[in-house]
C-alpha positions as CSV (number, residue, x, y, z in Angstrom):
1,X,116.2,8.4,2.9
2,X,117.2,11.8,0.8
3,X,120.6,11.9,0.4
4,X,122.3,15.0,-1.7
5,X,125.8,15.2,-2.6
6,X,127.7,18.8,-3.5
7,X,130.8,19.0,-5.6
8,X,132.1,22.4,-7.3
9,X,135.3,20.8,-9.1
10,X,135.5,19.5,-12.9
11,X,132.1,19.5,-15.1
12,X,131.0,15.5,-15.1
13,X,128.1,13.4,-14.8
14,X,126.8,10.3,-14.3
15,X,127.5,9.3,-18.0
16,X,131.3,10.9,-18.4
17,X,132.7,7.3,-17.8
18,X,130.9,6.1,-20.5
19,X,131.9,8.4,-22.8
20,X,135.8,9.6,-21.7
21,X,138.0,9.0,-19.0
22,X,137.7,10.6,-15.7
23,X,139.6,11.0,-12.4
24,X,139.6,8.9,-9.4
25,X,137.4,11.2,-7.4
26,X,134.8,11.9,-10.0
27,X,134.7,8.5,-10.3
28,X,134.3,8.0,-7.3
29,X,131.0,9.9,-6.9
30,X,129.5,8.9,-10.1
31,X,129.4,5.1,-8.4
32,X,128.7,5.8,-4.6
33,X,125.5,7.8,-5.8
34,X,124.3,5.1,-8.2
35,X,124.7,2.5,-5.9
36,X,123.0,4.5,-3.2
37,X,120.0,5.3,-5.8
38,X,120.0,0.9,-5.9
39,X,119.8,1.0,-2.4
40,X,116.7,3.1,-2.3
41,X,117.0,6.5,-1.7
42,X,116.3,9.5,-3.4
43,X,119.6,10.7,-4.5
44,X,120.6,14.0,-5.7
45,X,124.2,15.3,-7.2
46,X,124.6,19.2,-7.3
47,X,127.8,20.1,-9.3
48,X,129.3,21.6,-12.4
49,X,127.0,19.1,-15.1
50,X,125.8,21.2,-18.0
51,X,122.4,20.2,-17.5
52,X,119.5,18.9,-15.4
53,X,119.3,15.1,-16.0
54,X,118.2,11.7,-14.3
55,X,121.1,9.2,-15.2
56,X,120.5,5.8,-13.5
57,X,118.3,6.7,-10.8
58,X,120.5,9.4,-9.5
59,X,118.9,13.4,-10.3
60,X,121.8,15.4,-11.4
61,X,121.9,19.1,-11.8
62,X,124.0,22.2,-12.1
63,X,125.2,23.3,-8.4
64,X,124.6,27.2,-9.4
65,X,120.7,26.1,-9.8
66,X,120.8,25.4,-6.1
67,X,120.3,23.0,-3.4
68,X,117.2,21.6,-1.8
69,X,115.7,22.8,1.4
70,X,116.4,19.5,3.7
71,X,117.8,16.0,3.4
72,X,118.6,13.0,6.0
73,X,122.3,13.2,4.7
74,X,124.4,15.9,2.9
75,X,127.6,15.2,1.2
76,X,129.8,18.2,0.9
77,X,133.0,17.0,-1.3
78,X,136.2,18.4,-0.7
79,X,135.4,22.3,-1.3
80,X,135.4,24.6,1.5
81,X,132.6,26.7,0.3
82,X,130.0,23.5,0.0
83,X,130.3,23.1,4.0
84,X,127.5,25.2,5.2
85,X,125.6,24.5,2.8
86,X,122.0,22.7,3.2
87,X,122.0,23.5,7.1
88,X,118.7,21.8,7.7
89,X,120.5,18.5,6.1
90,X,119.7,16.0,9.3
91,X,123.4,14.9,9.1
92,X,126.5,16.2,7.1
93,X,129.5,14.8,6.2
94,X,132.7,16.3,4.2
95,X,133.8,13.7,2.1
96,X,138.0,14.5,1.2
97,X,140.2,12.8,-1.4
98,X,143.5,14.4,-0.8
99,X,145.8,14.6,2.2
100,X,143.9,16.5,4.6
101,X,146.6,19.1,5.9
102,X,145.1,21.1,2.9
103,X,142.4,21.6,5.5
104,X,144.8,23.1,7.9
105,X,143.8,26.5,7.0
106,X,141.5,29.4,8.4
107,X,138.8,28.9,5.5
108,X,138.2,24.9,5.9
109,X,138.9,25.1,9.9
110,X,136.2,27.7,10.7
111,X,133.5,25.9,8.7
112,X,134.5,22.8,10.2
113,X,134.4,24.3,13.5
114,X,130.8,25.7,13.0
115,X,129.2,22.6,11.0
116,X,131.2,19.8,12.6
117,X,130.2,17.0,9.9
118,X,131.4,13.9,10.1
119,X,134.8,13.3,8.0
120,X,135.0,11.0,5.7
121,X,138.4,9.3,4.7
122,X,139.2,6.7,1.6
123,X,142.0,5.1,4.0
124,X,143.9,4.3,7.2
125,X,146.8,6.4,5.8
126,X,144.9,9.2,4.6
127,X,143.0,9.2,8.1
128,X,146.8,10.2,9.2
129,X,146.9,13.3,7.6
130,X,144.4,15.0,9.7
131,X,145.7,16.0,13.1
132,X,143.9,14.6,16.4
133,X,143.6,18.4,17.4
134,X,141.6,19.5,14.1
135,X,137.5,19.8,14.1
136,X,135.3,17.3,13.2
137,X,131.5,15.7,14.3
138,X,133.4,12.4,14.4
139,X,135.7,10.8,11.8
140,X,135.1,7.6,9.6
141,X,137.2,5.8,7.2
142,X,135.6,4.6,3.7
143,X,137.6,2.8,1.1
144,X,136.1,3.4,-2.3
145,X,134.8,0.6,-3.9
146,X,136.2,-1.1,-6.8
147,X,133.2,-1.0,-9.5
148,X,132.2,-4.3,-10.3
149,X,133.3,-4.1,-13.8
150,X,136.2,-4.6,-13.0
151,X,135.8,-7.5,-10.9
152,X,134.4,-11.0,-11.2
153,X,136.9,-11.7,-14.8
154,X,137.9,-15.2,-15.7
155,X,141.4,-16.5,-15.0
156,X,143.2,-15.9,-17.9
157,X,146.6,-17.2,-19.5
158,X,149.9,-15.3,-19.1
159,X,150.0,-12.7,-21.3
160,X,153.2,-11.1,-23.1
161,X,155.8,-8.9,-21.1
162,X,153.4,-6.1,-21.3
163,X,153.7,-3.4,-18.0
164,X,151.1,-1.0,-18.1
165,X,150.5,2.2,-15.7
166,X,147.2,4.2,-15.5
167,X,148.2,7.2,-12.7
168,X,149.0,11.1,-13.3
169,X,152.0,11.3,-15.2
170,X,153.0,13.9,-12.4
171,X,153.3,10.9,-9.8
172,X,156.5,9.4,-10.4
173,X,156.0,8.6,-14.3
174,X,159.9,10.2,-14.7
175,X,161.3,8.1,-12.3
176,X,160.0,5.0,-13.7
177,X,161.0,5.7,-17.2
178,X,164.1,6.4,-15.8
179,X,164.5,2.9,-14.2
180,X,163.0,1.3,-16.4
181,X,165.5,2.1,-19.5
182,X,168.6,1.7,-16.7
183,X,167.7,-1.6,-14.7
184,X,164.1,-3.8,-16.7
185,X,164.2,-3.4,-20.3
186,X,167.9,-4.1,-20.2
187,X,167.4,-7.7,-18.8
188,X,163.4,-8.5,-20.6
189,X,164.5,-6.5,-23.7
190,X,161.0,-7.8,-25.1
191,X,159.2,-6.2,-22.7
192,X,156.6,-2.8,-23.2
193,X,155.7,-0.7,-20.6
194,X,152.3,1.0,-21.7
195,X,151.6,4.6,-20.4
196,X,147.7,5.4,-20.1
197,X,148.3,9.2,-19.0
198,X,147.7,12.5,-19.7
199,X,146.2,15.6,-18.5
200,X,142.5,14.9,-20.0
201,X,141.7,12.8,-17.4
202,X,142.2,15.6,-14.6
203,X,140.1,18.3,-16.6
204,X,140.7,22.0,-16.0
205,X,142.8,20.8,-12.9
206,X,144.8,18.6,-15.4
207,X,145.1,21.9,-18.2
208,X,146.9,23.7,-15.5
209,X,149.5,21.5,-15.5
210,X,149.6,20.1,-18.7
211,X,153.1,22.1,-19.7
212,X,155.0,20.0,-16.5
213,X,153.0,17.1,-17.7
214,X,154.2,17.5,-21.3
215,X,157.6,17.4,-20.5
216,X,157.7,13.7,-19.1
217,X,155.2,12.9,-21.9
218,X,158.0,14.2,-24.5
219,X,160.6,12.4,-22.9
220,X,158.0,8.6,-22.6
221,X,157.9,9.4,-26.7
222,X,161.6,9.2,-27.4
223,X,161.8,6.1,-25.9
224,X,159.6,4.1,-27.7
225,X,162.7,2.6,-29.3
226,X,163.1,0.9,-26.0
227,X,159.2,-0.6,-25.5
228,X,158.0,2.6,-24.0
229,X,154.7,2.8,-25.9
230,X,152.5,6.2,-24.8
231,X,148.8,5.7,-25.0
232,X,146.0,8.4,-24.5
233,X,143.6,7.7,-21.1
234,X,140.9,5.5,-22.1
235,X,137.1,5.5,-20.4
236,X,136.9,2.0,-18.1
237,X,135.6,-0.1,-20.6
238,X,138.7,0.2,-22.7
239,X,141.2,0.1,-19.7
240,X,139.5,-3.4,-18.3
241,X,140.5,-4.4,-22.2
242,X,143.8,-3.3,-21.7
243,X,144.5,-4.8,-18.1
244,X,143.4,-8.3,-19.8
245,X,146.5,-8.1,-21.9
246,X,148.7,-7.0,-19.2
247,X,151.5,-8.7,-17.3
248,X,151.9,-6.2,-14.6
249,X,151.4,-3.0,-12.9
250,X,154.4,-1.0,-12.1
251,X,153.4,2.6,-10.0
252,X,155.9,3.7,-7.3
253,X,153.1,5.4,-5.6
254,X,153.4,9.0,-4.4
255,X,153.2,10.6,-0.5
256,X,149.5,12.5,-1.8
257,X,148.2,8.8,-2.8
258,X,145.4,8.8,-0.6
259,X,143.8,5.7,-1.9
260,X,145.2,4.9,-5.7
261,X,142.2,3.5,-7.4
262,X,144.6,2.6,-10.3
263,X,146.6,0.2,-8.6
264,X,143.1,-1.1,-6.8
265,X,141.2,-1.7,-10.0
266,X,144.4,-3.5,-11.8
267,X,144.5,-5.8,-8.9
268,X,140.8,-6.1,-9.3
269,X,141.1,-7.3,-12.7
270,X,143.8,-9.5,-11.7
271,X,146.9,-7.4,-13.0
272,X,149.9,-7.9,-10.1
273,X,151.6,-4.8,-9.0
274,X,155.2,-3.6,-8.6
275,X,154.5,-0.3,-5.4
276,X,156.6,1.6,-3.4
277,X,155.9,2.3,0.3
278,X,154.9,5.5,-0.5
279,X,151.1,7.0,1.0
280,X,148.1,4.4,0.4
281,X,149.6,2.0,-2.2
282,X,150.9,-0.4,0.6
283,X,146.6,-1.3,1.2
284,X,146.1,-1.8,-2.6
285,X,148.5,-4.7,-2.6
286,X,149.4,-8.1,-1.0
287,X,152.8,-8.3,-0.5
288,X,154.3,-11.3,-2.0
289,X,150.9,-12.7,-3.1
290,X,149.2,-10.1,-5.3
291,X,152.2,-8.4,-6.0
292,X,155.3,-6.6,-4.4
293,X,155.7,-3.8,-2.4
294,X,159.5,-2.7,-3.0
295,X,161.6,-1.3,0.0
296,X,163.8,0.5,-2.6
297,X,164.7,1.1,-6.6
298,X,166.9,-2.3,-6.8
299,X,163.7,-4.1,-5.2
300,X,161.2,-2.7,-7.3
301,X,163.4,-3.2,-10.7
302,X,163.8,-6.8,-9.2
303,X,160.4,-7.5,-8.9
304,X,159.3,-6.1,-12.0
305,X,161.4,-8.3,-13.9
306,X,160.2,-11.1,-12.0
307,X,156.8,-10.8,-12.6
308,X,157.1,-10.0,-16.4
309,X,159.1,-13.6,-17.1
310,X,158.6,-15.9,-14.1
311,X,155.2,-17.4,-15.6
312,X,154.4,-19.6,-12.5
313,X,154.6,-16.8,-10.2
314,X,152.6,-14.5,-12.2
315,X,149.9,-17.2,-12.7
316,X,149.5,-17.6,-8.5
317,X,149.3,-13.7,-8.2
318,X,146.8,-13.5,-10.9
319,X,144.2,-16.0,-9.8
320,X,145.0,-14.6,-6.3
321,X,144.3,-11.0,-7.5
322,X,141.3,-11.7,-8.7
323,X,139.8,-13.4,-6.0
324,X,140.8,-11.2,-3.2
325,X,141.6,-7.7,-4.2
326,X,137.7,-6.5,-5.5
327,X,135.8,-7.8,-2.0
328,X,134.9,-4.1,-0.8
329,X,132.8,-2.9,-3.7
330,X,130.3,0.2,-3.9
331,X,127.4,-1.6,-2.2
332,X,130.1,-1.9,0.6
333,X,131.0,1.9,0.6
334,X,127.3,2.4,0.2
335,X,126.6,1.0,3.1
336,X,129.4,2.4,5.1
337,X,127.5,6.1,3.9
338,X,124.3,5.0,5.0
339,X,125.2,4.2,8.5
340,X,126.2,7.9,8.7
341,X,122.5,8.5,8.6
342,X,122.0,6.2,11.8
């Protein structure tokens, strides 16, 4: 089948994840289209990339150069201006990644009403953010796959008490720093909290919020004497290496979090996670088995201390996460997208 995906966000292509940090949405476009190509489809991505290239079997070219005339499946990614494009496609899907409340504007609703594409959500919580009365041509939940590089890793020995945070600094990092200082580091004085975060991962969107992020990162730098280690975001291969030496992922979550690839990747790599009951992060952790879903701040801190200090508990959770948390991969997600063409 001929599949075309259009995106008008940041500049990237299929090689970007190998070269620098990349956000979850963009990484997912790369992984999905590569997998669809591996499954024998003719796959074209038209986005803000710099030049036309064939990468891993996917035809990448600038969106400004236009779209083909027809396709078996056209996937419009996020932007309202993309919805009406490629009108001769046999099937159309609108793939969204943020809470769907942003669609409740005339510029979206009018286009969705006219085109009626299948609206693709990335999780069960995500699907609840689009009201039943809003227009669509069907609704389908297709979770992100976990990239195979994060799966199939060997069981390893218990690491030092190193916690890790790999999400957007605007998503509760300020809160985590306070909790770390007041309730976690005081009980595990040799623990470290490594922060792989910053504006670089988010392209122009990150640039727009860089000043707001900088205030939180400055606070983090000032806590070096309490085990807080500020690191730059890293590409996926290096991130996997960091997971291999990490004891726990600490991330409260956010109501705007519709999948949380950061926690999903950490869990697949065998890192127990402590999360709050916010947004979709509860879908990424098996409570009591691969981590903890904390109901309040005190429970979060208690769980973090336990995962950082209880070797037997950590060993069981590590093995469970490796065994269970990478089962849904991009081949499964690609197959689900194929079903849209049925």
